[in-house]
N, C-alpha and C positions, 0 to 999 in steps of 0.2 A: 650601459646604464642610462645614458642620455636617450637612446632609442626607446627603452622601456618607459621612461618618464614621459616622453612625447606621446607614446601610444596610450598610456593611461590618461593623459590630458585630453587626447582626442576622443577617447571613450566617454569621459566626463562631459566634454563639450557636446558630443552627439546626444547623450541622454538629456542634457540640459535643453538642447534644441527641441527634443520630443516634448518635454514638460512645458516649455514656453509655447509651443504650437498648441497644445491642449488648452492652456490658459488663454491664449489668443482666441481660440474657437469659442470658449465659454464667454469671454468678454464681449464677443460679437454676437451673442445669442444663439450660437450653434452648439451641437453636441460635441463633447470631447472625442477626438479621433481614436486615441490609444487607450484612454482610461475613462470610458463613458459612464455617466451616471444615469439612472432611470429617468425617463421623461416624466414631467409632471402630468398628473391625470387631469382630465377635463372636469371642471367643477360642476356639480349637480345641485348646488345650493342656490337660492334666489339671490340675484345680484342687488347691490345697492343702486339707487338712482344716481346716474352720472350727471356731471355738470359740464356742458360744452363751453366754448370760448366766450359766448356772450352772457353767460350766467343762466340761461334757460335750461330747465331740466329735461333731458331726453330720457324716456322710459328705458328701463333695462331690457334684457332679451327674454326674460321669463316673467310670468305672472308671479307676484309676490307670494311667497310661501309654497310655491310649487317647484318641481324639479324639471330639468330639461326633458322634453318628451322622449321616451324610449320608443324603438320601433314597435309598431302596433301589429299584433298577431293577425293572421289571415282571417277575414270575416268580421273583424271589428269595425265599428262605425267610422273610425278615423283612417282606415286603410285607403291607399290611393285609388281614385276612381278609374274605371276602365276607359281607354281612349274612345272617342266618338262623341256624337252630339248628346247634350243633356236633354232630358224629356221637357216637353213644353209646359209642364205644370208650373204653378206658382212657386218660385224658389223660397226656401226657408233658411234662416241663419243657423246652420248646424256646423259643428266642427268636423271638417273632413279635409282630405288631401286629394287634389286633382292633378292628374298626369296630363301634360300637354306635349304633343310631339310635332316637330318639324322634320325636315330632311336631315338636319345636322344636330338638333338639340332634343333631349328628353328632359323636360322641366317638371318639377313637382311644386305646386302651390298649396299653402295651408290657408284655409278660410279664416284662421285667426290672424287678422291683420292683412289678409291677402298677400302673405309673405312668401317669397321664393326660398324654399328650404332644401331643394335637391336639384342637382343638374348632372347630366352625363352627356357625353359626346358620341355621336354615331360614328364619326370618322377617326376618332382617337380612342384606341382600345386600352383597357387596363393592362398593366405590364404583367400581372400575374394571371389574370383571367382574360384571355384574348377574345372570348366570346362576348364580353361585357364592355360597354363604353366606359371611358375614364370618368370617374366621379370627382367633381370639384366642390360644388356646394353640397352640404350634407348637414342634417340635424338628427343625431342619433345618440345612443349612450356612449359611443366611442369618440365622436367628433362633433364639433359645432362650427359651422361656417354658413351664414345666412345673409340675405339681402333684405333690409327692412326699410319701411317709410311710414310716415304718419304725421299727425298735427300736434303742435304744442301751443299753449296760450301765450307764452312770452310774458312780458311785464304786466299785461292786462289781467292775467289770472284766468281761471276757468279750466274746464276739462273738455277735450275734443277727441275724436277718434285717433287711436294710435295703432301701432303694429300688434298690440294686445287685444284690440277690439274685434269681437267676432263679426265677420262680414258674410254677406250672401253672395254665392257664386251665381252669376246670371247665366241663363241658357245660351248655348252656342257650341260651335264645333270645338273639339279638343285635339283633332289631328289635322295637319295640313294635307289636304287631298291633292291628288294629281291634277295639274292644271291650275291649282290655286296658288297665288303669290303671297298671300298673307292671311293671318287669322287673328281674331281678337279674343282676349280673355278678360272678363269684367267682374269686379267685385264691388259690392255696395254695402256700406255700413248703415246701421240704424242711426237715428238721431242721438247725438251725444253732445250735450251743452248747446243745443240749438244749431248744430252743424252736422251735415252728412258728408261723408267722404266717398267718392267713387274713383276706383283705380281701374284704368284700362291699359292692359299690356297688348301691344301689337307686335307679333312675331312675323318675320319675313323669310321667304325661302332663301336658303344658302347663307343666312346672316347669323352672326353671334351677338349682334347688338339688338336690343329690344326697346321700342319706344314705349314710354310709360307716361300716361296722362293722369294727373290728379285733378279731379273736379271737386271743388270745395263749395258746397251748397249751404247757404244760410237759410235754415228752416225756422229760425226764431223770429222774434219781434224787434230785436235791436241789432245794430251793426256789430260785426266782429272783425278782429284783426289777428287771425291765427298765423302761425309760422309752420312751414313745411320742412321736415327733416328727412334726409336720405342717409342711411348708414349701412356699413358692412361690419359684421361681427364674426369673429372667428377665434378659435383657441390658439394658443401660442406654440403648439406642438409642431415638430417637423413633419412635412408631408409624408405619408406612408411610402415606403420603398426608396426614400431619398438616400443617396450614398453618403458615407462618412468620409470618403477619401477625396472629395472635392466639394467645396462650399458654394451654394447658390443662395441668394437672398430670399427670405420668406418674411413677409410682414406688410404693414401699411405703406402707402406711397401717395404722393399728391403732386399735382402739376398746376402752376400758375404762370402767367406771362412774366410776372415780376421776378420770381425766384426759380422758375423752370422746375425741373424734376427733383423731388426730394424724397428720400427713403427714410423711414423711421424704424428703428429696432424696437422689438417688444420690450426689451429691458429699459430703453429710454422712457417709454410710457410708464413702466413700472416705477422708475426712479424720478418721474416728473421732470425729465430733462429734455422735453420736446421743444425744439426751436424751429418752427415752420411759419409760413405765411398763414395768418389767421383770418384775413379778410380779402376777398377777391371778387372780381366780376367775370371770371373766366376759369377754365381749367377743369380738373376732375379730382376725385378721390378714388383710391384703388386699394385692393389687396393683391399682393404679388407672390407667386411662388415659381419654382422651376417649370418653365414651358407654358404656364397658364396664368390667367389673371381675371379679376372682376373689377368693375369700375362704375361709379355713378357720375353722370354728367348733367349739367344744366346748360341752357343756352347761353352764349356769350352775351354779356351785358346785364345778366341777372346777378344782383348782389347776393353774396353768400358768406356765412361765417363757417370756418373750417374747424373741426375739433377732432382730437384723438384722446382716448380715455381708456382706463382700465374698467371693465364692466364688473368683473368678478375674478376669483382666483383663476389664473391662466385663461382669461377671456378678455378680448380687447376689441375696441371699435374705432373706426375712422368714418367720418361723415361730414355733412354740411347742412346748414340751416339757412333757409331764405324766408324773409318776411313777406307776407302777402299784403296787398293793398286792402284797405278797409272794404268789407263786403256788406252791402246793404241787405236788409231783410228781403228774402225771396230771390236774391241775386246769386250768381255762380261765378266763381273765379277758377280758371284753369291754368295749371302749370305743366308745361311739357318738360319731361326729363328723358334721359336715355340711360339704359343699363347694358353694360357689356359683360358677358360671361363666356370665355372661350380661350382658344390657344393664342400664343403670342406670334402670330404670323404678321411680319412687319408691314407688308403692303396693305393687308386688311386693316390693321390698326391705324395706319396713316390716313386711310380713307374715312375713318369714323370721326375723329376729332384731332386737332393739332396737339402733338406731344404724346399721344397715347402709345405710339410705337416705342417710347422710352421705357415702358414697363419691361420690355425685352432689354435687360440691363447689361451693357458691355463694360460698365465702370468707367475708369479714367481713360480708357483707350477707345472710347466711342468714335472719336474722329478718324481712327484707322479701321475700326471694326465695321462700320457701316458700309464703306466702299468695298471692303472684302466680302461682306455678305452679298452686296449687289452683284459683284462679279461671280460669286459662287452660284447665285440664283440664275444669272444669265447662262452660265455653263450648263446648269441643270436643264434649262430650256432647250438646249441642243442635245445633251447626252441622255437625259431622262433616267439617270441613275445617280443617286446622291453619293455613293461610294466612288464611282469613277469621276464624278464632278470634283470631289475632294482631291483626287490624284491629279486631275487636270489643273486645278487651282495652284497646287504646290509646284507643279511643273512651270506654270507661268511665273510664279514668284521667284523660283530658282533661276529662271531665264532672266528676269528683271535684275536680279542681284548677281548675275554671272561674273561681271568684271570685278565687283567688290569681293566676291568669294575667291576669284582667281588671285587677287593680291594677297589675301589671307593665306591661301594654300601655297603660294609661291614663297611667302615668308617662312612658312612651316618647313617647306622643302629645303630652304637655305639653312634653317636651324638643324634639320636632320643631317645635312652634309657636314656641318662643323661639330656636330654632337660628339663624335669620337675624340676630337681634339680637346673639347671641354671636359670630357670624362677623364682623359689622361691628365689634364691640368689640375683637376680637383683632387685626383689621387696623389699627384706629385707635390701639391702645395696645401694638402689638407691641414697641416699644422701651422700654416701661415695665411690666415683668412684674408688679411688686408692685401697682401701681395697677390693672392689668388684673385681677388675682386678686381684689382687693377689689371692683371693679365687678361682676364675675361673681357673687360671693357675694351682693351686694346685689340683683342681678337675680333670682337664684334665690329669695331671700327674698320679694321683691315679687310674683313670679309664682307663689309657693308650689310650686316645683319642687324635687324631690329628685333630684340626678343619679344616685344609686344606687338610686332607687326601683324601677327596672326590673330590677335585678339580684337583690335579695334574694328575691323570690317565686320566681324561677327557680332560684336556688341551693338553696332548700329542697327542690325537686322532684328535683334531680340524683340523690340516692341511690336514689330509687324507680326512675328510668329506668335507672340503672346495674344495679340488681338485676334488672330485666326483661331487660336485655342478657344477664346471666349465665344467666337462666332459659332464654332462647332458645338461647344458645350451648351449654348443658349438656344440654338435653333430647334424649334419643335418639329421641323421637317425631318429631323433625324430619327424621331420616334417611330419605331416599327418599319423603318426604311431598310430594305434589303440591299446587299451589295452583290456578293457571289456565293455560291455553294452553301456553306454552313452559316454564313453571316446573314441573319434575317432581320436584325435590328441594330442599326448603327449607334443607337443611344444606350445600348446595354453592353456589358462586358462580353468578350468572346467566350462562348460557353465551353469551348475546348482549349482555351488559352493558347491557341496556335499563334495568333497575331502578337500577343505579348512576348512569346518566346522568340519569334522572328525579330521583334523590335529589340529585345535584349541582345541577340546575336549581332544585329547590325550596329548597335551602339558599341559593343565590345570590339567589333572589327574596325569601326571608325576610330576608337581609342587606340587600337594597336597600330594604326597607320600614322598616328601623331608622334612627333619626336618625344623621347623619354626625358622628363625633367631631370636636371642634374642632381637635385636633392632627392635622396631615397624616400623620405617621407612624402614629398610631393608626388613622386612616382606611384607610391601606394594609393594615395588619395585619388590620383587620376583614374584608378581602376575601381576604387570603392564607390565613388559618387555615381558613375554610370550604372553600376550594379544595383545600388539602392534605388536609383531613379527608375530602373527597369522593373523592379519588384512592385513599385507603386502602380505601374501601368497595367498590372494584372487585374486591377479593380476599376480601370478607367473604361469609358465607353469605347466600343470598337471603332467608331468614326475618328476619335482622337488618336487612337493607336495607329490607325491606317495613315493618318496625316503624318505622324512622326516617322513611321517606317519609310514612307515615300521620301520624306525630307532626308532621312539617313542615307538611303540608297543613292539618291541623286548627289548628295555631298561626297559619298565614297567614290562614285564614278568620276566626279570632277577632280577630286584630290588625286586619284590614281592617274588621270590623264595629265594633269599639271606636273606631278612628280616625274613622270616618264619623259615629258617634254624637256624638263630641266636637267635631265641626266641623273636624277636621283632615283634609282630603282625602288619601287614600293617594297617595303619590308615590314614584317610584323614585329613590333616591339612588345613581347609578352611580359607579363608582370613577374616580379621577383619579390616574394614575400618572406624570404628567409632572413 
């Protein structure tokens, strides 16, 4: 009867954990894993004007009373322009989309505000359509994720060019040619409130960061003091194709020297519970998702106000505002900014601006994860295969922890040697629990066995292997990276489930080599937990499963050798569920 009760309690406990996990996912802005609800749709109604930190109003993402632009049919006037040089004729301010190509980026600009509304990457392919580059920025009926900038009047009042202002695309090259290191894309607004705004994007070969110069020209008869805003706007939906079996952060982030890297959940913006650095003279604002990010940056020393706000239903913005010095009539004030749109490649991010590499988020284990990634990257420099680099890294870690593991397995071997005496004692004194406990403690003392001796050395290593888990999960280098034979992408699950099956078998073998716990319920749980854990790995990326298999095999080999040396022949303790 007691066994039945315990079993029922364990079932209730397990189901409760499932429900708690789902609620934890929802509480952290994720989709529920086991009982998901439909994702909220992207709003197509006009947003209300938002209020940033300093009280100045930043325009919303759409023209009032209009919907988010849907994809334009082929042949329509707003369709993307073909790559190449524009004609030398006098430009006119018409709404159109211009496609600009470098060796690594395909960018689409909208002449409404000179806004960046679409980006894809030449070297990073879409997971479902390998012929197409991965799309990050997008403005369509299904998704909204754009980079905007413009001018606001601040406390002085007035109206200046914003990201809603129709601008003229100036003539120039639209494709980076062979032998060319950079190209410029320029947009010029008409006079609005006595001010003209000229945006110049400079794209470089092999680079994902774009220099953006804003020239503010006072065409009026009186001095003006506008403010420049830079913002990223996106919907709160999970990125397409994101797995529900492991969580990665999606949302706004910012970095300042004062408070370092700060992430903000969409739900915190929704609930007005944002607590971040609002004024700074350095750092950046960003939108982050698995493997990729975008970021606006101003030069160090430039004062800026940081804001996060809800633009509309399921539409959010993060940005910064900087006040310009008073501009006399006929004068021009230029502000240099930088925009990043690309993969989270650590070395490239570090070279762009301090702290940008933190968008590749390892969480609280960053202090361990960064050196592990450094070592993995160095190994790849010699091996030139990310799969074998993972195997080599786990080998080095196991070698580094060899003596610590040896103590754990030696303790397990001693426990296995005295296990028959313990089982006999439990059977003989099952009706005298206090006497049985005393007898067991006496036996442990006589045999010099510590029941927890096999746990402590392994517990010490857990943070290192969790950090390695996050390194492999977060590294964009795993995307479309082949290993051997049928494994063509280490960031996707094994298409034939061979690696998860091998992982499950090695996990069960490792469990069978461990001494059987004296308590029958513990013995059953010892088998249930690895089986449940193995099932989860059927949906994990192949690179993570490969790391775990390698770790299991090396642990089994070391345990086998130590048991043999200690005169405790390896034997398989199979489960008994009767």
